[in-house]
N, C-alpha and C positions, 0 to 999 in steps of 0.2 A: 504494500500500500504506500504509494508515493506521497510525501508530504507537500502541501501547497504553501508557498510563501505568502500567507495572508493571515490576518488575525483570526478569521473565522475558523481556521484549521484547529485552533485550541478548543472550539466548541464541538467540532465534528470528531476529533481524534484525541480526546483527553486520555491520559494514562490513569487518572484517578478522578472520581466524581463523588462529591458529598451531597447527599439528599437531605436538606433541612426541612423537617416536617414529616419525615417518614413515620409510618404508623404500623402497628400490629393489627389494626382493625380492618378486616377484609371488606367491611361495608363502607369504608371511606375511600374517596378517590385517590388520595395520596398513596394508598397501599399498592395500587397498580403500577405506579412509577417504579418502585423498587422491585416489585414482582416481575415486571417485564425485563428489567436488566438482568435479574437472576435467571429467569426461565429461558431467556434467549442467549444466555452465556456471553454477556458483554465482556469484551476483551480488555478489561481494565479493572482497577481496584475500586470497590464501592464502600463508601462510608456513610451509613445512615446516621442522622442526627435527631435525637429526641430525648428530652430530659426525663421521660417517664418510662422508658423501656431499656432493657439491657441487651436484648437480642431480637432481631426480626428476620424471619426466613433463614435462620442459622447464621446470620451475620452479626458481628458485634456492633452495638449501637453506642454512640458517643453523646454525652450530654450537650456539648457545644463544639463549635469548630475549633476552638483553641485546644481542646483535648486531643485532637488528631495530630499525632507527631509526624506523620509522613507529609510529603508535599501534596497539596490539593491543586489540581489543574483547573477544575470546573466546579462551581457551586450551583446547585439547583435548589432554589428556595420556593417552598410551597406553603409558607406560613401566611396567616391573615395579613391583609394590606397594612394594618396598623403596626405590625411587628417587623415589617420588611426592612425599614430603614436601619433598625438595630442590627439585622443580619448583614446588611451591606457594610455597615461600619465595622462589624466583626471581620468581614472579608478583608477590608482594608488593613486592619490591625495585624493580620497574619500574612499579608502579601498576596492574596488571591486577586487576580486581575480579570477574571472572566466569570460572569454570573448570568444565570437564567432565572427570570422571575416568572413563575407559573401563575401566581395569584392575579386576579382581576380586582376591580374596585378602585382604580387610580383615576386617570384622566376621564374615564367614562363614569366615575362614581360620584358625581356632584361636586360641589365647591370644595369640600374637605378632601375628596379624592384627587381633584386637580391640584390642590395645594401640595399634597403629599407627593404627587407625581413630579412636580416642579422641584421640590426639595431633593428628592432622590436623583433626579436628572442632573441637577447642579452638582451634587456630591460626586456622582460617578464620573462626570466630566472633569471635575477638579482633580480627582484621584486617578484618572486614566483607567477606570474599571470599565471594560467593554461589557455592555449589558444587553441581553436579548429579552424582549418583552417590554413591559409586563403583559399579563394576560396572554400567555403563549404556552403551547405544548410542542416542544422540539428542543434540540435538534434530533434528527434521525440519520443514521449512517449504517447502511447494510454491510459495509466492509468490516466493521468491528462490532456489529450488533448493538450500537449505541442508539437508544430510543427513549424518549421522554413522552409518555402517553398515559392517558387515563383508561384506555381500552385494553383488555387482555388480548395481546397479540399472539396469534397461533404460530406464524412463521414469517420470515422476512426473505423475500425473493429479490436477489440482486440483479441490477441491470445498469443501463447508462442514462436513465431519466432522473433529473433532479428538479424538485419542486421548491418554489418559494411562495408562501402564502402570507396574507395579512391577517387572516382570521382562522379560526379552527374549523372551517367548513369541511375540511378533509378528515377530521378526527373520527367521526362515526363511520367513515368509509375506509379506514385503514386496512382492515382485513381484506376487503374487496380489492383495494389497490394492490396489496401484496400478492393477491391471487391472480390478478389479471394484467399486471404491468411489471416490468423490470425496473425496480427503483434503485437509484444510487444514493441520493441524499434528499432530505426534506428539511426546510427551515420555515418556521412560523414566526414572522416578525412581530406579531401582536400589535401593541400600541406604539411601537417604534420609538421608545424613549431614547434609544441610542442607535441601534443597528437598523438600517432601512434598506429599501429596494436597491439602491446603488451599491451598497456593500454586498448584498446577496448576488447581484448580477456580476459584480467584479470577481467575487470568489469563484462562482461557477464557471466563469469564462476561463479562469486559470486552472481549474480542476481537470486533470487529464481523464478522470473516470466519468466525467459528465459529458455525454454526447448530445443530449437534448435538454433544453431548459424550458420549464413551464412556470409562469409567474402569475399569481392572483394579486391584484392591486385594488385597493379601495380609494386610497389617496396617495399622492406623491409627497413623501416626507423629506426626501433628499433633494438636492438641487436638480430641478427639472432639466436644465440644459446638459448637466453632467450625465444624467440618466439616459437621455435620448442620444447623445454623442456616443456613449459607451454601448448602448443598444445597437446602434448602426455598425459599430466596429465588431461587436460579438457576432452579429448575424452573418458576417462574412465567413465565419468559421463554424458556427453552431446554430441550428434552428432555435428560435426563442418564441414560445407561444405565450400570448398575453390575454388574460381575462381581466377586464376592467369593470368593476361594479361601482355603485354610487354614481351612475350616469345621469340620473334625474335629481331634481331637488328633493323629492321624497326619499329616493335611494340614498342621497347624501346625508339626509337627517338620520336615516336608519343606520348608516355606517357610523355616524357620530355617537349613536346611542350605545355602541359596544366597543368603540376604539377611542372615542373622545376627539376624533379628528374629522373635520368636514372635508368631503371630496369636492374641492372648489374648482377642479379643472373643467373647462368647457369641453364637452365630449366630442364635438366636431373637430376642435383643434387637436385634442388628444388623438383622435382617430387618424387625422391627417399626418400627424407626427409619426405615429406607429407605422403607417404605410410607407413613409419615406425611409424608415430604418431598415425595411426588409423583413421585419418580424411578422408573425402570424397572429392576427387578433381573433380570438374566439368570442362569439356573440353571447354564449351562455355556458353554463357549467357542463352540459352534455358535450358541446363542441370542444370545450377545454380538455376533457379527458379523452374524447375521441381523437383529437389531433395529437395529443401526447402519446397515445397508444400507437397511432400510425407512424409517427416519426421515430418512435423507439423501436418498433418491430420491422419496419420496411425500408428498403433502399429507395432513394429518390427516383421517380420515373424520368426517363429520358425525353418523353413527349407526352401528349395528351390523348393518344389513340387508345381507346378503352374497349375491352371485351366484356360482355355481360353474359353470365350463365344463370338462368332462372329455373325455378320449378313450376312456374305458371306464366301464361302469356300476360296476364294482368300485371304481375310484378315486373315483367320485362318492359312494359309500356311505362310504368312509373320510374323505373331505373333509367330508361332512355330520356325521359323528360328531365330527370335530375342531372344527367350528363350535360344536356344542352343548356340547362340553366346555370351550370357551374363551370363552364369553360372547358369541358371535356367533349370529345367527339367519338362516335362509334368507329372502331377499327374495321377495315375491310379485310377479312380473313382471306388467305391465299387459296388457290386451287389445290395446293398440296394438302393443306389442312382440311379442306372440304372432303377430299378423298379418304382421309383418315377418319373423319367424323361420320361419314356416310354409313359405316358399318353399324352404327348405333341409332340411325334414323328410324322413325316409325315407317310404316309402309307407304309413306308419301314424303314429298320434299318439304323441308322447313327452312326458314332463314338461319343463317349462321350467326348473326349478331343483331339483337340479343338471341342467344341460343336457348331454346326451350328444352332443358334437360328433363323436365318433369314428364313430358309426353314420351320422350325417348326411354325413360326409365321403366315405363309400364311394360315395355317389350323386352327388358333385359334384367329383370329381377333375379333371374337364376344365376347370373354371373356379374355381380356388382363390382367385383375387382376389375374385370375387363372394362366395364362401363366407366368407372371412375378413372381408370388408367388412360382411356381414350380421351376423356375430357381434359386430361393433362396436356394434350397437344395444343389446346387453345392458347394458353399463356406462352407457349414456345413459338407461336407464329411470328414471323419476322415483321409483320405489320402491327403487332400488338405491343403497346408500351406498358399497360397495366390491366389487371383483370379483377373483376369482382364477381362473386358467385353466391347465390342463395344457398344456405347451409343444407346439404342433403341429409335425410334422416339416417340415423344409425339403427338398422333393423335388428340389432341384437336384442332390443327389448321384446321382440316377438318370442324369442327363445326364453329369456329370463322370466317372462310372465307365465310360462308353462311350468306349473309346479312339479311336473314329472321329469323335467330335464335339469341337469346340474347347471350351475352358473358358469362353469368353465368354458363351454362353447360361446356363451355370450361375451365373456371377457376376450376370447380369441377374436371374435368378429369386431369388437370395438377396437382392438389393437390394429387389425387389418384396415379398418375404416380410417383411423388416424394416420396410418402409414400412407394410404392412398391420397388422403387430403393433403398431407405434407408434401407429397410428390408434385403437387401443383406449384410449389415454391421453387422447384429445381430449375426453372427457366432463368432464375436470377432477377426477375422483374417483380415489381410490387404485386402482391396477390392478397386479397382480403375477402372475407365472407360476411353475409348478414343473416340474421336469425330467420327461422321459418315458423316454428310452432310456439316459441316463447314459453314452453311448459317446463316443469321441474326437470324432466329427463334431459331436455336440451340444455338447460342451464348447467347441469353437471358435466355434460359433454363439452360445452364451451370452455369450462375451466380446464379440462384436460387438453383441449386443442390449443388454448392460449398459453398453456405451460410450455408449449413448443414454439412460442413466439410467432404465432399466426393470429392476427387480429380478427375479431368478429364484432360486428356492429349491430345495433338494434334494428336498423332498416337499411334499405339500399341507398336512400337519400343520405343518411349519415355516413355510410361507407364512401359514397361519391364525394361528399363535401370534404372528408378527410383526405381522399386521394387528390382532389382539386387543390387543397391547401399545400400538399406536398409538391404538386406540379408547379404552382405559382412560386413557391420558394426556390425550386430548382432552377426556374427561369431567371429569377433575380440573382441568385448566387452565381450562376454561370456568367453573368455580365460583369461581376466584380473581379 
């Protein structure tokens, strides 16, 4: 794990972490912070701090920070807001210069909270204590299993995607994110008392393990000119996806209610500036995670010629509309590909693009391996730059639903299904799928397929918007 020459490295890669406010009470949120670090085998030393406990989860507890004799790289404080300044002063007295404030109730907590926020902000600035938050849950680093979260996390899946958030909107989704995306690092800036979006972008731009950056911003706390200049520079090397909320007056007031900071940026000006930088703006949270998934899992398309494989004619029409509306065009498949596909045609001629695999499947249920293998010729076509396909059913559930048959054949069929689906990626071109049934069985299958870095979207339109975003970025990046 290569170290990055940036102060945020101390937050993501500490050798020792002190958790102030750790508790033995499993019904309190602070218990999860320590539990996750222990259960996920954080690769560093952990020091719980609590005056009323001697041991938590088998780890020695210290009454206060001064009682810890070893060096402390990072302090995570989760005590009430009224006690936080005392902890910060204690950090200063023992030479700790990196602090995470989990607690809320500062700039968003009325006049008293704002006063306390300013008091702590002045103190940490004077003492050069870099401070994340307050009102934050992070950092997260999958390389060393560093995670600050209130949710019990099952597993951490490593990848090249790094997130920066201004609020905890991701927190309830953490287990989903780790199941469906490859995560490198996550940073929640919270109320941005000290660390802001400029710092986050600067760090991720230098981090060699970060291939894709996704940022959620409610308000710009750092210098706007510095942010957009840096963004333009970073986008030449790495794709950056931006979700900007607080776009309306009502949304801005809602943002202030939990961060204490009004989103005063004019959205038209912000949007124009974003476009000039070459970054990708997501219009909503669904697009934000869709785009992040696409850029993390797929290579950039060389062009916009798109092949569509559907299970119904109606879906094909909607996918065609979505292509036209999002700057993609239907690829004209070659005669060579036509000859290969013809063996799975129904007893009549059908168009090659969009290709109705559903009607073809009716005549080839007895040999699905051959059928899916033949579909793999579509992405390989020389006239195709990218392919999207409606997710075919996994017929193994017909076997598993029969109480007289063991589950082993069903598992074998599922393995073969995934193998054939992954074969569609061998062309080296972007390939993605969209959901068909949206039932529980398909959801389980999606998690299996996406564990192999093949993205699946909720609709053809969402898949096409993600592919279009990648195409637009590839066009801009090729000009720089």
